[in-house]
C-alpha positions as CSV (number, residue, x, y, z in Angstrom):
1,X,176.7,137.7,-76.5
2,X,179.5,136.5,-79.1
3,X,179.2,132.9,-80.3
4,X,182.4,130.9,-81.2
5,X,183.0,128.2,-83.4
6,X,183.4,125.4,-80.9
7,X,184.5,122.6,-83.5
8,X,187.0,124.5,-84.6
9,X,189.4,127.7,-84.9
10,X,187.7,131.0,-86.2
11,X,187.9,131.9,-89.8
12,X,190.5,134.6,-90.6
13,X,189.9,137.7,-92.3
14,X,192.5,139.7,-94.0
15,X,192.2,143.2,-94.6
16,X,191.2,145.0,-97.9
17,X,194.0,145.1,-100.2
18,X,194.3,148.4,-101.4
19,X,196.0,147.7,-104.9
20,X,194.0,144.6,-105.8
21,X,191.6,147.6,-107.9
22,X,194.6,148.5,-109.5
23,X,195.3,144.8,-110.7
24,X,191.7,144.1,-111.8
25,X,191.8,147.1,-113.6
26,X,194.9,145.9,-116.1
27,X,197.6,147.6,-114.1
28,X,200.9,145.9,-114.7
29,X,201.6,143.5,-111.7
30,X,205.1,144.4,-111.4
31,X,204.5,148.1,-111.0
32,X,201.8,147.4,-108.7
33,X,204.5,145.3,-106.4
34,X,206.9,147.7,-106.6
35,X,204.0,150.5,-105.5
36,X,202.3,148.3,-102.9
37,X,204.9,145.1,-101.8
38,X,202.2,144.6,-99.3
39,X,199.6,143.3,-101.9
40,X,199.3,139.7,-101.8
41,X,197.2,139.6,-105.4
42,X,200.5,141.6,-107.3
43,X,202.5,138.7,-105.9
44,X,200.2,136.0,-106.8
45,X,200.0,137.7,-110.1
46,X,203.5,137.9,-110.9
47,X,204.0,134.5,-109.9
48,X,201.2,133.3,-112.3
49,X,202.5,135.2,-114.8
50,X,206.4,133.9,-114.7
51,X,204.5,130.3,-114.7
52,X,202.7,131.2,-117.6
53,X,206.2,132.1,-119.2
54,X,208.0,128.8,-118.1
55,X,210.1,131.0,-115.6
56,X,210.0,127.9,-112.7
57,X,212.2,129.7,-110.4
58,X,211.1,133.0,-110.6
59,X,207.6,131.9,-110.3
60,X,208.6,130.0,-106.8
61,X,210.4,133.1,-105.7
62,X,207.3,135.2,-106.3
63,X,204.7,132.7,-104.9
64,X,207.2,132.6,-101.6
65,X,207.3,136.1,-101.3
66,X,203.5,136.4,-101.5
67,X,203.1,133.2,-99.1
68,X,205.4,134.7,-96.7
69,X,203.9,138.2,-96.6
70,X,200.5,136.6,-96.7
71,X,201.6,134.6,-93.3
72,X,202.7,137.5,-91.4
73,X,199.1,139.3,-92.6
74,X,197.3,136.2,-91.4
75,X,199.2,136.5,-88.1
76,X,198.3,140.0,-87.6
77,X,194.6,139.2,-88.5
78,X,194.7,136.8,-85.6
79,X,195.7,133.7,-87.3
80,X,197.1,131.0,-85.1
81,X,198.7,128.7,-87.6
82,X,195.3,126.9,-88.4
83,X,191.8,127.0,-89.4
84,X,189.9,128.2,-92.4
85,X,190.6,131.3,-94.4
86,X,187.7,131.7,-96.7
87,X,187.8,132.0,-100.6
88,X,184.7,133.8,-100.5
89,X,186.4,136.6,-98.7
90,X,188.1,138.6,-101.9
91,X,190.9,139.9,-99.7
92,X,192.1,136.8,-98.7
93,X,192.4,135.2,-102.3
94,X,196.2,136.8,-102.7
95,X,197.5,134.7,-100.0
96,X,195.4,131.7,-101.1
97,X,196.5,132.1,-105.0
98,X,200.1,132.5,-103.7
99,X,200.0,129.1,-101.5
100,X,198.6,127.3,-104.8
101,X,201.4,128.9,-106.8
102,X,204.2,128.3,-104.4
103,X,203.1,124.3,-104.4
104,X,202.5,124.7,-108.1
105,X,206.3,126.0,-108.9
106,X,207.6,123.6,-106.3
107,X,206.1,120.5,-108.0
108,X,207.2,121.4,-111.4
109,X,211.0,121.9,-109.8
110,X,211.0,118.8,-108.0
111,X,210.3,119.8,-104.7
112,X,207.4,117.2,-103.9
113,X,207.7,117.4,-100.1
114,X,206.9,121.3,-100.5
115,X,204.2,120.7,-103.1
116,X,202.3,118.5,-100.8
117,X,202.6,120.3,-98.1
118,X,201.1,123.3,-99.9
119,X,198.5,121.3,-101.6
120,X,197.5,120.1,-98.1
121,X,197.4,123.9,-96.5
122,X,195.6,124.8,-99.0
123,X,192.6,122.3,-98.8
124,X,192.5,122.6,-95.3
125,X,192.6,126.4,-95.4
126,X,189.9,126.4,-97.9
127,X,188.7,123.6,-100.0
128,X,186.6,126.2,-102.3
129,X,189.9,127.8,-103.3
130,X,191.5,124.2,-103.8
131,X,188.7,123.5,-106.1
132,X,188.9,126.7,-107.8
133,X,192.5,127.4,-108.3
134,X,193.0,123.6,-109.5
135,X,190.3,123.6,-112.0
136,X,187.6,121.5,-110.2
């Protein structure tokens, strides 16, 4: 008999990102995203790199790409618009990093409403991700 969490929606776990190993071994995120456009980790890495270079608009665009591709993947994995997306599950990290990067870039561009929505979404989805990505 399967037991359900009666206090809220079940956690969502994305499938393994086949490109994550390439990124971890030092592959160029641009080449990885070109070869694996569904790789959320690649889009998050591209957003982070652009932010580090001070290219806010490019960071925002890469983060938004990872965010929207991630929403599609979450829905395919059974997510219904709410519920935990555990940071502890490594394949979820590309989406959570993209969400964080989107909020960061939105804030840097003065889009405070969007930045706040992203902060709230991240915190609600995974307090552990929010803490890790915000340096807490």
